[in-house]
Backbone bond lengths (Angstrom), bond angles and torsions (degrees), N, CA, C in turn:
res aa  C-N    CA-C-N  psi(-1)  N-CA   C-N-CA  omega(-1)  CA-C   N-CA-C  phi
1 M - - - 1.530 - - 1.544 111.96 -
2 S 1.293 117.36 155.51 1.390 121.97 -175.77 1.585 112.83 -71.75
3 E 1.303 114.85 161.05 1.459 116.79 174.25 1.498 112.64 -65.80
4 G 1.351 117.01 -31.10 1.472 116.56 176.55 1.511 115.22 -59.49
5 F 1.352 114.86 -40.94 1.490 118.49 178.39 1.543 110.69 -57.49
6 W 1.331 114.24 -47.54 1.456 116.00 -175.59 1.533 112.93 -67.81
7 A 1.386 113.20 -30.00 1.489 117.60 176.14 1.596 111.79 -67.31
8 V 1.332 111.11 -44.97 1.487 117.00 175.84 1.524 111.74 -59.02
9 L 1.317 113.29 -48.93 1.501 120.24 -177.58 1.586 106.41 -62.68
10 G 1.304 118.79 -39.31 1.518 118.96 -177.86 1.552 111.02 -67.41
11 Y 1.327 115.31 -40.21 1.508 118.70 176.49 1.492 110.14 -58.76
12 G 1.365 117.02 -46.37 1.443 121.99 -179.32 1.526 111.97 -59.41
13 V 1.336 115.12 -46.15 1.465 118.58 178.06 1.538 111.98 -63.46
14 L 1.274 118.50 -37.53 1.484 120.58 179.01 1.549 109.59 -65.61
15 N 1.310 113.70 -36.90 1.528 113.83 178.89 1.544 109.80 -68.07
16 V 1.287 117.76 -36.50 1.467 121.08 178.00 1.489 111.27 -66.31
17 L 1.333 118.64 -43.87 1.453 122.36 178.23 1.566 110.34 -64.44
18 L 1.341 114.77 -39.62 1.509 116.81 177.99 1.476 110.59 -62.70
19 A 1.330 119.08 -44.61 1.448 122.82 177.17 1.436 112.86 -60.61
20 L 1.390 118.44 -46.78 1.507 120.61 178.49 1.544 112.68 -62.51
21 A 1.295 117.76 -33.81 1.429 122.33 179.95 1.556 114.29 -76.71
22 A 1.334 113.90 -40.81 1.416 117.54 -172.32 1.465 114.75 -89.65
23 A 1.402 119.24 -23.19 1.461 122.21 179.94 1.554 114.12 -60.44
24 P 1.299 122.55 -45.76 1.454 121.25 172.98 1.496 115.47 -61.25
25 L 1.357 117.47 -34.63 1.436 121.50 175.89 1.486 110.66 -65.89
26 C 1.324 120.40 -39.95 1.473 123.04 176.62 1.542 107.00 -64.28
27 E 1.291 120.59 -42.08 1.399 120.95 176.37 1.520 114.50 -60.87
28 G 1.328 114.19 -39.00 1.466 118.40 175.35 1.526 112.39 -64.51
29 I 1.359 117.93 -37.06 1.415 121.62 178.21 1.581 109.08 -67.53
30 V 1.322 118.12 -40.35 1.452 120.84 176.47 1.548 112.58 -60.01
31 R 1.276 113.91 -45.12 1.532 118.38 179.43 1.498 111.70 -65.32
32 K 1.322 115.95 -44.35 1.452 120.54 -178.67 1.524 112.69 -62.06
33 I 1.309 116.67 -52.51 1.422 124.19 -179.53 1.505 111.78 -61.49
34 T 1.349 114.35 -44.24 1.522 116.38 175.80 1.423 111.60 -59.27
35 A 1.328 119.00 -41.01 1.486 121.00 178.33 1.511 109.53 -60.12
36 R 1.289 117.83 -47.10 1.482 119.94 -179.91 1.470 113.90 -62.84
37 I 1.320 119.69 -38.20 1.424 120.95 178.89 1.556 109.86 -65.73
38 Q 1.321 115.71 -29.24 1.448 120.24 -179.87 1.503 114.60 -98.53
39 S 1.404 114.58 18.74 1.453 123.81 175.29 1.526 109.24 61.26
40 R 1.322 119.44 41.12 1.422 124.79 169.11 1.525 111.74 -114.21
41 K 1.304 118.72 168.42 1.415 124.34 177.13 1.567 106.69 -82.08
42 G 1.280 117.94 -45.38 1.451 121.81 -179.25 1.531 115.28 79.64
43 P 1.315 116.81 165.08 1.476 119.60 -177.49 1.561 108.88 -80.51
44 P 1.357 113.72 163.63 1.533 115.98 175.05 1.467 111.72 -62.75
45 L 1.384 113.89 161.01 1.484 118.77 178.14 1.527 114.20 -61.38
46 R 1.327 117.29 -25.25 1.508 119.56 -174.99 1.538 110.03 -90.47
47 Q 1.311 118.36 3.77 1.504 119.46 -175.59 1.547 110.77 -62.89
48 P 1.304 124.89 -37.25 1.438 121.61 177.77 1.512 112.37 -59.00
49 Y 1.304 116.56 -36.74 1.508 118.04 176.90 1.466 110.60 -62.23
50 Y 1.352 119.40 -42.66 1.472 122.54 179.44 1.552 109.48 -63.88
51 D 1.371 117.05 -43.78 1.429 120.91 -179.88 1.520 112.75 -57.89
52 L 1.338 116.86 -44.38 1.448 120.19 178.67 1.536 111.14 -66.07
53 L 1.290 119.70 -42.18 1.449 121.80 179.92 1.552 108.80 -65.81
54 K 1.302 120.00 -38.94 1.454 122.06 177.93 1.490 111.64 -62.46
55 L 1.292 118.66 -45.25 1.471 127.20 -177.46 1.617 107.45 -65.92
56 L 1.308 117.43 -40.49 1.464 122.37 -176.54 1.567 106.73 -71.07
57 G 1.324 119.28 -27.82 1.465 119.22 179.71 1.524 115.21 -86.90
58 K 1.304 116.49 -4.42 1.527 118.50 178.86 1.505 111.59 -83.07
59 E 1.358 111.14 165.56 1.525 115.81 -177.85 1.519 108.59 -72.41
60 D 1.249 118.23 143.44 1.499 124.67 -175.35 1.537 105.34 -89.36
61 I 1.307 117.73 96.30 1.439 124.01 176.19 1.468 109.52 -95.64
62 E 1.351 115.21 131.14 1.490 123.55 -179.33 1.524 108.12 -110.97
63 A 1.340 114.64 105.33 1.442 118.33 -175.45 1.539 114.22 -111.87
64 G 1.303 117.37 3.61 1.466 121.93 -176.18 1.498 112.06 -85.41
65 E 1.352 112.51 179.79 1.450 119.40 177.86 1.531 113.99 -77.38
66 S 1.326 118.00 -24.57 1.480 120.34 -174.63 1.623 103.85 -136.18
67 P 1.335 117.39 87.74 1.461 117.82 176.60 1.507 115.14 -56.91
68 R 1.317 117.80 -38.84 1.461 119.29 179.24 1.499 112.91 -61.39
69 M 1.350 115.05 -44.11 1.489 119.26 178.49 1.502 111.74 -66.53
70 Q 1.391 114.91 -31.45 1.500 118.76 176.64 1.472 109.34 -61.68
71 R 1.359 114.71 -49.12 1.480 121.15 -178.77 1.545 112.27 -58.63
72 M 1.350 111.04 -47.58 1.525 118.97 -174.75 1.617 105.98 -63.93
73 A 1.356 117.24 -41.15 1.466 120.05 -179.72 1.536 111.37 -61.22
74 A 1.327 115.25 -44.33 1.439 118.63 -177.62 1.481 112.49 -64.84
75 Y 1.376 115.82 -42.87 1.479 120.28 177.41 1.484 113.72 -67.52
76 L 1.323 116.81 -39.03 1.450 124.16 176.39 1.480 112.81 -62.72
77 S 1.356 118.41 -39.56 1.406 121.78 -177.30 1.528 110.23 -62.06
78 L 1.320 119.41 -53.54 1.459 121.38 -179.85 1.490 111.18 -74.64
79 G 1.295 119.69 -34.59 1.474 120.89 -179.23 1.499 111.61 -63.42
80 A 1.379 116.03 -48.34 1.492 117.21 178.27 1.519 113.13 -61.72
81 T 1.342 115.52 -38.09 1.499 117.01 -177.55 1.507 110.95 -67.95
82 L 1.294 116.07 -41.05 1.553 120.83 -179.93 1.540 109.35 -69.26
83 T 1.331 117.02 -35.77 1.470 116.27 178.92 1.562 109.62 -68.60
84 L 1.337 115.92 -33.86 1.439 119.54 171.14 1.484 114.50 -61.80
85 A 1.382 115.19 -40.18 1.459 119.41 173.62 1.507 114.68 -60.70
86 A 1.339 118.07 -31.08 1.441 122.17 -179.68 1.474 110.71 -74.69
87 L 1.357 121.32 -12.27 1.420 125.99 -179.87 1.510 112.64 -93.29
88 V 1.273 117.17 -32.98 1.466 122.36 -169.63 1.530 111.57 -85.10
89 P 1.334 118.54 124.12 1.400 122.25 176.58 1.522 114.80 -56.83
90 M 1.306 119.30 129.83 1.455 119.25 -179.88 1.582 108.10 -126.86
91 G 1.261 116.61 81.68 1.439 123.86 -176.48 1.464 116.15 79.87
92 G 1.344 115.67 23.63 1.448 121.17 179.13 1.552 110.47 -164.38
93 N 1.281 118.53 -157.83 1.388 123.46 176.23 1.557 114.07 -77.82
94 A 1.270 119.21 166.52 1.478 121.32 179.16 1.583 106.30 -61.12
95 P 1.341 117.50 124.98 1.472 118.54 -173.22 1.517 116.19 -60.08
96 L 1.297 119.14 -36.90 1.469 121.93 -176.00 1.546 108.33 -92.56
97 D 1.393 118.54 8.73 1.427 120.32 173.55 1.504 110.89 52.52
98 G 1.324 113.60 -128.06 1.475 121.89 -177.15 1.487 113.53 -88.99
99 W 1.353 120.21 13.45 1.497 119.10 -175.11 1.653 111.23 -91.54
100 A 1.323 115.63 -2.51 1.422 118.72 -178.39 1.477 110.15 -131.29
101 D 1.303 118.25 157.38 1.491 121.22 179.51 1.536 108.72 -135.17
102 A 1.285 113.66 178.44 1.520 123.04 -174.68 1.543 111.10 -61.23
103 I 1.399 114.46 -34.34 1.420 117.94 -179.49 1.471 115.97 -64.45
104 L 1.382 112.57 -39.11 1.528 118.76 173.90 1.510 110.67 -64.26
105 L 1.345 117.57 -39.30 1.452 120.51 178.88 1.524 111.44 -59.87
106 V 1.306 117.11 -47.21 1.415 124.05 179.74 1.523 112.02 -60.82
107 Y 1.387 114.96 -41.55 1.474 118.36 178.03 1.555 110.39 -60.65
108 L 1.321 113.71 -46.49 1.520 117.28 -179.03 1.502 112.95 -61.82
109 L 1.369 115.27 -42.39 1.486 118.24 178.87 1.563 108.46 -62.60
110 T 1.320 118.82 -34.36 1.480 119.78 178.32 1.458 110.98 -72.31
111 L 1.389 119.77 -39.87 1.482 123.80 179.20 1.583 109.53 -56.86
112 C 1.339 116.83 -39.64 1.427 117.96 -179.65 1.535 111.63 -52.31
113 G 1.349 115.54 -39.75 1.469 118.79 -179.13 1.447 112.61 -84.92
114 V 1.346 123.73 -28.71 1.404 127.08 179.27 1.528 109.16 -66.15
115 S 1.379 119.30 -32.69 1.453 122.38 -178.25 1.559 109.02 -62.63
116 T 1.328 117.45 -39.64 1.428 121.02 177.80 1.535 110.94 -63.08
117 L 1.370 116.50 -42.35 1.513 118.37 178.42 1.505 110.18 -62.17
118 L 1.322 118.92 -41.20 1.469 119.86 179.62 1.529 111.33 -66.92
119 A 1.270 116.48 -34.13 1.456 117.25 179.06 1.519 113.23 -66.19
120 G 1.286 116.65 -40.89 1.440 123.38 176.99 1.550 109.19 -65.54
121 L 1.300 117.91 -46.57 1.467 119.03 178.70 1.523 114.29 -62.19
122 A 1.330 114.98 -35.97 1.438 118.34 -172.29 1.543 108.29 -78.35
123 A 1.397 118.86 -29.26 1.415 119.41 -179.37 1.517 111.21 -71.08
124 G 1.296 119.99 -35.80 1.503 120.63 176.00 1.506 116.69 77.35
125 S 1.324 118.54 -3.36 1.450 122.39 175.30 1.513 111.25 -71.95
126 P 1.371 115.70 147.36 1.532 118.33 174.13 1.508 110.83 -55.25
127 Y 1.340 116.69 -40.55 1.422 118.23 179.29 1.522 117.71 -65.92
128 S 1.378 111.10 -36.90 1.515 117.46 176.96 1.535 111.55 -70.45
129 L 1.305 117.42 -34.72 1.457 121.59 179.17 1.515 108.41 -68.54
130 I 1.343 118.68 -41.38 1.473 119.17 177.14 1.509 109.29 -61.34
131 G 1.401 114.74 -48.29 1.460 118.65 177.30 1.486 110.48 -54.44
132 A 1.312 118.62 -46.03 1.460 119.07 -174.55 1.503 111.61 -66.99
133 S 1.373 117.95 -36.86 1.395 120.54 175.45 1.509 115.99 -65.80
134 R 1.334 114.38 -32.71 1.526 118.84 175.69 1.542 107.42 -70.14
135 S 1.308 116.31 -42.13 1.473 118.85 -177.76 1.491 110.69 -64.74
136 M 1.373 117.27 -36.05 1.437 119.23 178.87 1.507 111.03 -67.79
137 M 1.261 119.57 -39.29 1.497 123.29 177.58 1.534 110.97 -63.94
138 T 1.285 115.41 -44.62 1.536 118.65 177.40 1.489 113.80 -66.02
139 M 1.391 114.04 -36.59 1.460 118.85 -173.60 1.615 107.47 -72.49
140 L 1.305 118.89 -31.92 1.445 120.31 179.20 1.485 113.29 -68.10
141 T 1.319 119.11 -22.96 1.416 124.09 179.78 1.511 114.42 -102.66
142 L 1.375 116.07 -23.84 1.430 121.14 -179.26 1.535 114.31 -88.89
143 E 1.294 117.64 -47.34 1.436 122.60 -173.94 1.596 110.65 -57.42
144 P 1.348 118.81 -40.56 1.460 117.56 175.61 1.527 114.70 -55.81
145 I 1.317 117.36 -34.86 1.507 123.20 177.16 1.452 110.04 -58.43
146 L 1.352 116.40 -50.15 1.523 119.97 177.04 1.490 108.71 -58.95
147 A 1.306 116.62 -44.17 1.533 117.60 -174.57 1.521 109.02 -66.14
148 V 1.295 117.88 -36.55 1.465 121.87 179.24 1.580 109.61 -63.21
149 A 1.380 116.86 -44.65 1.424 123.19 177.75 1.560 110.97 -56.71
150 V 1.293 118.51 -45.53 1.421 122.49 178.93 1.571 108.46 -70.55
151 I 1.249 121.58 -38.44 1.513 121.71 -179.56 1.581 107.21 -66.86
152 I 1.341 117.65 -41.03 1.514 116.13 178.15 1.528 107.48 -62.07
153 G 1.319 117.65 -40.14 1.531 117.06 177.84 1.521 110.88 -60.09
154 A 1.384 116.70 -40.88 1.510 118.84 178.86 1.499 111.28 -66.36
155 I 1.305 119.15 -33.26 1.472 120.71 -179.82 1.537 109.50 -69.33
156 E 1.355 114.71 -43.21 1.439 118.37 177.77 1.485 113.35 -64.84
157 A 1.358 116.19 -38.05 1.533 121.48 177.71 1.506 113.70 -79.68
158 R 1.348 114.13 -14.15 1.498 120.65 -173.20 1.490 112.35 55.33
159 S 1.292 117.84 41.12 1.475 122.48 -173.63 1.571 106.24 -161.40
160 L 1.306 117.99 146.88 1.459 121.58 167.17 1.517 112.21 -93.19
161 R 1.327 118.72 -7.36 1.471 120.58 178.73 1.542 107.92 -63.44
162 L 1.356 111.90 139.93 1.480 116.56 -172.30 1.497 109.60 -75.24
163 D 1.375 119.66 -29.51 1.382 121.48 179.03 1.573 112.60 -66.97
164 A 1.356 115.53 -27.67 1.469 121.29 178.78 1.530 109.73 -77.27
165 I 1.390 113.84 -36.99 1.478 120.36 -175.88 1.497 111.19 -73.17
166 L 1.353 114.16 -47.63 1.483 119.26 -175.28 1.482 112.64 -96.95
167 G 1.337 118.50 -5.40 1.478 119.87 -178.96 1.493 112.77 -73.99
168 A 1.377 115.48 -20.62 1.472 119.24 178.71 1.536 106.19 -146.29
169 S 1.301 114.38 138.18 1.435 118.63 -174.97 1.561 111.52 -76.54
170 L 1.247 117.79 165.07 1.451 121.36 -179.70 1.535 112.92 -62.24
171 F 1.330 116.59 -19.30 1.503 122.40 -178.34 1.499 110.25 -108.56
172 S 1.330 121.63 22.64 1.465 120.27 178.22 1.479 114.63 -83.39
173 G 1.328 118.09 -16.10 1.459 122.66 -179.98 1.491 111.63 -79.35
174 P 1.329 115.42 -179.91 1.482 120.40 179.45 1.528 111.94 -68.64
175 G 1.284 119.53 -31.46 1.484 123.46 -177.25 1.545 111.82 -112.92
176 W 1.249 121.42 140.73 1.478 121.17 -179.88 1.513 105.20 -92.79
177 P 1.331 118.43 121.83 1.450 121.15 -179.44 1.511 112.73 -72.06
178 L 1.356 119.45 138.32 1.410 123.69 -178.71 1.553 109.28 -58.59
179 A 1.293 113.94 -42.86 1.553 119.77 178.86 1.520 110.28 -52.50
180 G 1.356 116.00 -46.28 1.401 122.35 -179.08 1.473 114.42 -63.01
181 L 1.408 116.85 -40.32 1.402 119.53 179.99 1.597 113.97 -70.60
182 V 1.330 113.63 -33.02 1.475 117.61 173.94 1.434 110.73 -68.03
183 M 1.331 115.50 -42.39 1.490 117.06 -176.05 1.529 112.19 -70.61
184 L 1.283 116.24 -30.20 1.411 120.24 176.94 1.591 110.92 -65.48
185 G 1.252 115.48 -40.48 1.522 120.99 175.16 1.548 108.42 -61.25
186 V 1.366 116.59 -45.16 1.431 119.70 -176.90 1.595 108.70 -64.77
187 M 1.288 115.66 -43.75 1.493 118.85 -177.43 1.536 110.41 -64.63
188 L 1.302 117.19 -36.52 1.454 118.24 -179.57 1.509 111.51 -72.19
189 L 1.397 117.04 -34.77 1.431 121.72 175.54 1.558 113.89 -70.69
190 A 1.289 114.44 -26.23 1.520 121.91 -179.11 1.504 113.20 -97.67
191 L 1.303 118.31 -8.90 1.531 118.62 -176.34 1.459 112.75 -60.19
192 Q 1.307 118.50 -37.28 1.469 121.37 179.56 1.491 111.37 -61.30
193 A 1.314 116.99 -36.26 1.500 119.75 177.77 1.511 111.76 -76.25
194 F 1.313 119.74 -38.43 1.417 121.48 179.67 1.585 111.22 -56.63
195 V 1.275 114.74 -40.99 1.472 119.14 -176.38 1.588 111.47 -92.09
196 E 1.375 119.16 5.91 1.419 125.58 175.58 1.488 113.34 57.38
197 R 1.318 115.36 52.77 1.463 120.99 178.45 1.499 108.89 -114.93
198 V 1.371 115.15 158.61 1.397 121.91 174.34 1.525 110.62 -51.64
199 P 1.337 119.50 131.87 1.404 129.92 14.64 1.573 113.75 -97.74
200 F 1.299 116.60 17.47 1.464 117.64 -179.25 1.492 114.02 -114.72
201 D 1.243 119.05 28.68 1.497 122.19 174.94 1.500 113.88 -89.98
202 V 1.403 115.07 43.52 1.415 121.41 -173.28 1.495 112.58 -67.59
203 G 1.298 118.49 -25.97 1.434 123.27 176.46 1.464 117.57 -73.85
204 E 1.297 115.66 -19.25 1.471 126.47 179.64 1.569 109.45 -98.80
205 A 1.351 110.61 -67.52 1.505 122.21 173.33 1.570 110.22 37.69
206 E 1.335 117.69 69.03 1.418 123.27 -176.67 1.485 113.05 -57.63
207 T 1.275 118.41 -32.60 1.483 121.34 -177.59 1.588 109.73 -79.86
208 E 1.297 118.05 -12.24 1.492 121.32 -177.02 1.510 113.13 -110.00
209 I 1.353 114.90 -50.45 1.481 121.24 -177.60 1.438 113.17 -126.75
210 M 1.378 119.15 27.38 1.422 124.09 169.66 1.572 112.98 54.42
211 E 1.349 116.68 48.99 1.477 120.56 179.70 1.462 112.21 75.81
212 G 1.300 118.45 9.19 1.516 118.60 173.45 1.531 118.32 49.37
213 A 1.328 115.92 -118.92 1.444 118.91 -174.40 1.603 113.52 -59.82
214 L 1.245 119.10 -18.63 1.464 120.71 -174.84 1.548 110.60 -100.82
215 V 1.278 120.59 8.29 1.460 122.60 -170.09 1.515 109.83 -63.69
216 E 1.311 121.20 -27.47 1.453 122.14 -175.57 1.554 112.25 -100.69
217 Y 1.366 115.59 6.74 1.447 120.72 -179.47 1.436 114.74 -96.02
218 S 1.377 120.83 146.55 1.450 126.25 179.63 1.499 107.03 -152.26
219 G 1.373 112.98 170.30 1.494 118.70 170.64 1.541 111.62 61.74
220 P 1.336 114.16 -143.24 1.516 119.09 -172.08 1.496 114.25 -57.72
221 K 1.357 114.26 -43.59 1.447 116.63 -176.54 1.588 112.56 -65.89
222 L 1.313 115.27 -32.51 1.476 120.30 176.83 1.614 106.52 -68.35
223 A 1.297 113.94 -40.55 1.462 117.64 176.21 1.456 115.03 -60.73
224 L 1.313 119.29 -35.83 1.432 121.87 175.70 1.552 110.44 -66.00
225 F 1.336 116.60 -45.06 1.458 118.05 176.80 1.530 115.64 -62.71
226 K 1.346 112.67 -39.34 1.496 116.79 179.46 1.543 108.72 -68.04
227 Y 1.413 116.67 -42.63 1.420 117.93 179.58 1.509 111.78 -63.32
228 A 1.353 119.15 -35.27 1.484 124.32 -178.72 1.501 106.21 -67.72
229 R 1.346 121.04 -36.61 1.442 122.84 -179.27 1.564 109.05 -67.54
230 M 1.302 117.49 -37.71 1.475 123.18 -176.59 1.590 105.12 -71.06
231 V 1.282 115.59 -46.35 1.539 120.32 -177.88 1.568 107.68 -65.07
232 R 1.310 117.32 -33.37 1.492 120.47 -179.61 1.470 110.96 -65.69
233 L 1.311 117.69 -39.66 1.465 122.62 175.74 1.530 110.80 -55.66
234 F 1.320 114.12 -52.60 1.534 121.42 -177.00 1.551 109.29 -67.01
235 V 1.330 120.92 -43.29 1.401 121.95 -174.85 1.512 113.07 -76.28
236 Y 1.359 120.93 -36.47 1.473 118.64 175.65 1.468 111.52 -67.98
237 C 1.372 117.71 -39.41 1.452 120.68 172.99 1.586 110.68 -55.90
238 A 1.299 115.00 -47.21 1.460 122.22 -179.00 1.640 107.98 -62.35
239 L 1.290 115.49 -36.18 1.465 115.16 -179.27 1.542 112.26 -70.86
240 V 1.302 116.21 -34.94 1.478 119.43 177.82 1.606 107.96 -66.08
241 V 1.349 115.83 -44.88 1.396 120.74 178.48 1.524 113.95 -56.63
242 T 1.375 110.08 -43.63 1.504 117.28 -177.84 1.533 113.32 -69.39
243 L 1.284 114.25 -33.43 1.519 120.16 -174.71 1.629 107.89 -77.99
244 F 1.328 114.32 -36.22 1.525 115.45 -165.63 1.507 112.55 -118.02
245 S 1.314 122.18 -18.72 1.453 118.02 -173.17 1.538 110.24 -105.35
246 P 1.407 114.47 127.66 1.460 119.06 175.68 1.510 112.86 -84.24
247 L 1.331 119.90 -9.04 1.440 122.11 -172.13 1.549 111.96 -68.08
248 G 1.275 116.72 128.26 1.427 120.73 -176.40 1.478 116.45 94.92
249 R 1.329 121.52 -12.78 1.464 123.61 -175.92 1.544 105.23 -68.38
250 G 1.310 113.48 133.09 1.409 123.67 179.88 1.473 120.09 74.35
251 W 1.365 116.14 8.36 1.444 121.90 176.60 1.555 107.41 -81.13
252 V 1.384 115.18 161.33 1.431 116.94 176.51 1.497 109.92 -67.71
253 F 1.302 115.47 157.69 1.461 123.29 -166.58 1.560 115.42 -49.54
254 P 1.328 120.26 -55.41 1.443 117.82 -179.92 1.546 114.90 -53.09
255 L 1.336 110.98 -50.34 1.476 118.53 -177.28 1.564 112.57 -63.28
256 A 1.373 114.43 -39.84 1.491 120.90 -178.54 1.536 107.89 -67.65
257 L 1.375 119.34 -36.35 1.456 119.11 178.21 1.471 110.75 -68.07
258 L 1.373 115.88 -43.90 1.469 119.91 -177.04 1.566 109.61 -62.51
259 A 1.325 115.98 -39.26 1.486 121.14 179.99 1.566 108.23 -67.24
260 F 1.302 118.17 -40.54 1.413 119.25 175.42 1.502 116.53 -64.45
261 L 1.354 115.99 -42.34 1.461 120.38 177.82 1.520 111.44 -68.09
262 A 1.373 119.04 -34.78 1.409 120.37 177.93 1.457 111.30 -64.49
263 Q 1.273 120.31 -45.42 1.478 125.50 -179.03 1.492 111.98 -66.77
264 T 1.361 117.21 -37.80 1.437 119.95 174.54 1.503 111.96 -64.90
265 L 1.310 116.57 -39.42 1.491 120.35 176.55 1.492 109.89 -62.80
266 V 1.314 120.18 -41.00 1.458 120.09 175.58 1.460 115.89 -54.12
267 L 1.425 117.20 -40.02 1.361 122.62 179.03 1.512 109.74 -69.18
268 V 1.329 116.94 -43.65 1.480 122.00 176.99 1.469 112.83 -55.90
269 L 1.377 117.33 -39.68 1.431 123.65 177.10 1.491 111.43 -67.98
270 L 1.365 118.80 -33.83 1.484 121.34 177.84 1.553 107.30 -70.28
271 V 1.324 119.55 -44.02 1.423 119.88 176.57 1.536 113.59 -58.70
272 T 1.341 114.88 -37.40 1.457 121.06 177.39 1.504 112.15 -65.73
273 L 1.307 115.79 -46.88 1.454 120.58 -179.64 1.483 115.74 -59.63
274 I 1.360 114.96 -39.70 1.427 122.70 -179.34 1.573 109.42 -71.14
275 G 1.313 114.80 -42.09 1.429 125.06 -176.44 1.532 109.07 -63.88
276 A 1.342 116.77 -38.96 1.471 121.19 -175.16 1.498 113.56 -83.27
277 T 1.298 118.85 -12.03 1.467 123.68 -173.10 1.570 114.67 -116.62
278 H 1.387 114.30 -2.73 1.464 116.77 -178.74 1.548 110.91 -123.83
279 A 1.310 114.19 151.45 1.471 118.97 173.09 1.477 112.14 -89.37
280 R 1.339 116.10 157.73 1.459 119.21 -173.61 1.543 109.92 -68.24
281 Y 1.343 119.15 138.39 1.371 124.52 176.97 1.543 111.98 -76.81
282 R 1.317 119.76 151.23 1.405 121.79 168.66 1.533 108.96 -73.20
283 I 1.317 114.94 157.69 1.513 118.85 -172.74 1.532 107.56 -62.12
284 D 1.358 120.60 -36.74 1.439 119.70 179.35 1.478 114.45 -69.13
285 Q 1.418 116.28 -33.44 1.446 116.39 174.09 1.512 112.36 -71.00
286 A 1.360 117.72 -38.00 1.458 118.15 175.77 1.494 113.78 -61.94
287 I 1.325 118.52 -42.50 1.453 120.68 179.09 1.499 112.49 -62.50
288 R 1.307 119.85 -42.22 1.460 122.44 178.46 1.562 109.48 -64.75
289 Y 1.295 120.06 -39.64 1.438 127.56 177.20 1.560 107.81 -59.40
290 F 1.356 116.66 -52.35 1.477 119.94 -178.67 1.569 110.53 -64.66
291 A 1.315 116.37 -35.48 1.506 119.05 -176.98 1.573 108.73 -65.00
292 V 1.377 116.47 -37.67 1.469 118.03 177.75 1.512 110.25 -68.69
293 L 1.299 118.17 -42.45 1.495 119.79 173.57 1.496 114.54 -59.79
294 L 1.332 116.02 -36.20 1.450 120.25 -179.58 1.553 107.95 -67.09
295 A 1.274 114.68 -46.52 1.527 118.44 176.66 1.449 114.34 -55.04
296 V 1.367 114.50 -44.24 1.448 117.34 179.29 1.504 114.05 -68.24
297 S 1.318 116.91 -34.20 1.455 122.52 175.18 1.500 113.36 -65.46
298 V 1.255 117.74 -37.19 1.453 123.82 175.35 1.549 110.37 -64.95
299 G 1.385 113.22 -37.92 1.428 116.86 174.36 1.553 112.23 -62.76
300 A 1.330 114.42 -41.63 1.510 120.73 179.28 1.565 108.43 -62.79
301 L 1.356 117.85 -38.33 1.402 121.47 175.52 1.498 113.43 -61.23
302 A 1.319 116.01 -41.56 1.490 118.68 176.21 1.468 110.72 -64.62
303 L 1.329 121.45 -40.15 1.417 122.88 176.21 1.486 113.33 -61.01
304 A 1.302 117.11 -40.85 1.488 122.13 177.24 1.502 111.42 -64.57
305 A 1.332 115.65 -40.05 1.506 120.27 179.31 1.486 113.63 -61.10
306 V 1.391 117.06 -32.05 1.444 121.62 -177.88 1.480 113.26 -96.90
307 G 1.351 117.06 4.31 1.472 122.36 173.32 1.449 116.55 95.89
308 F 1.353 120.08 13.51 1.446 122.13 177.87 1.547 109.55 -96.20
C-alpha cells in the first residue's frame, strides 16, 4: 500500500484517540462547572475515567428481551461516533481526505441516534420503550437540521467531498454568506439537543423514566453507551467548529490544534451553562422547538441555493 494510505489512516486513528482521551475530560468539566453553578463542590475532573473503568470491570448481565440486539446497539453507538470522529478535522485537514463525502457523514450522524432506538427496543422495558419513542420523535426533527447544515456546506464548497466541505469553514471567504449565519444560529440553538443534555434529555430523563432506553443496561455495555455519549459531546462541538469557524485555519499544527481545542471547549462550556440553568422540557415542548429550528434551517438552505 502507498505511503499516502498509511498517512491518511494514521490521521484518522489520531483523531479517534484524541476523541477517546478528551471526551471523559469534557464530561468532567461539565460535571465540575455544573456543581459550581449549583453551589456544590462536585467530583474531580478525572471521575468520568474512573466511572468508565468501573463499569468495564463489572459482570456483563443481559436482562433484555434481545441480548444480541443489545450488544449490537452498544457497539454501534460507540463505533458510529468514533467513525464520525475519524472524519472531522481536528486542528488539520480532513483525516480521510477525499475518501468520504457528505452522504456518509449524514449516515453516521443518523446511526448515532438509531443506536439509542435499538437499545430501547432490545431492552423491552416499558421505560425503555418510552425512551425509545421519545428519541425517535426527536431524531425525526433533529437529524434533518444536521443534514441541512452539511448540505449548505456542500453548496458553498460546490462539492460533496468531505475534505472540501470541512476543509474550509463557511466563513473562510471574503464575504459571510447569509445562509451560513442563519445556520450557525440554528446549530448553536440545537447543539444542546444534539448532545442530549438538559433541557433536551427527554429520551433519558432519569427522574421520569429511569434513563429511558438504557434502563436495562449495566456493566460493559452501559460503559459503551456512556462513553459514546461523552464522545458525542466532543465530536458534535468539533463538527460545529469545523463547519463555521475560520479561526486556526492554515496555522501550523500545534497552534491549529490548540485553537481547535479552545473553540471546542467554549462550546462545551456553553452546553454546560445551559444545562445547569434550565429545567428539562416536556417532549411536546421540545418537538415544537425543534420544528421551529427545522423550518428556519430549511429557509437557510433556500438562501444558500439562490446564492445568499
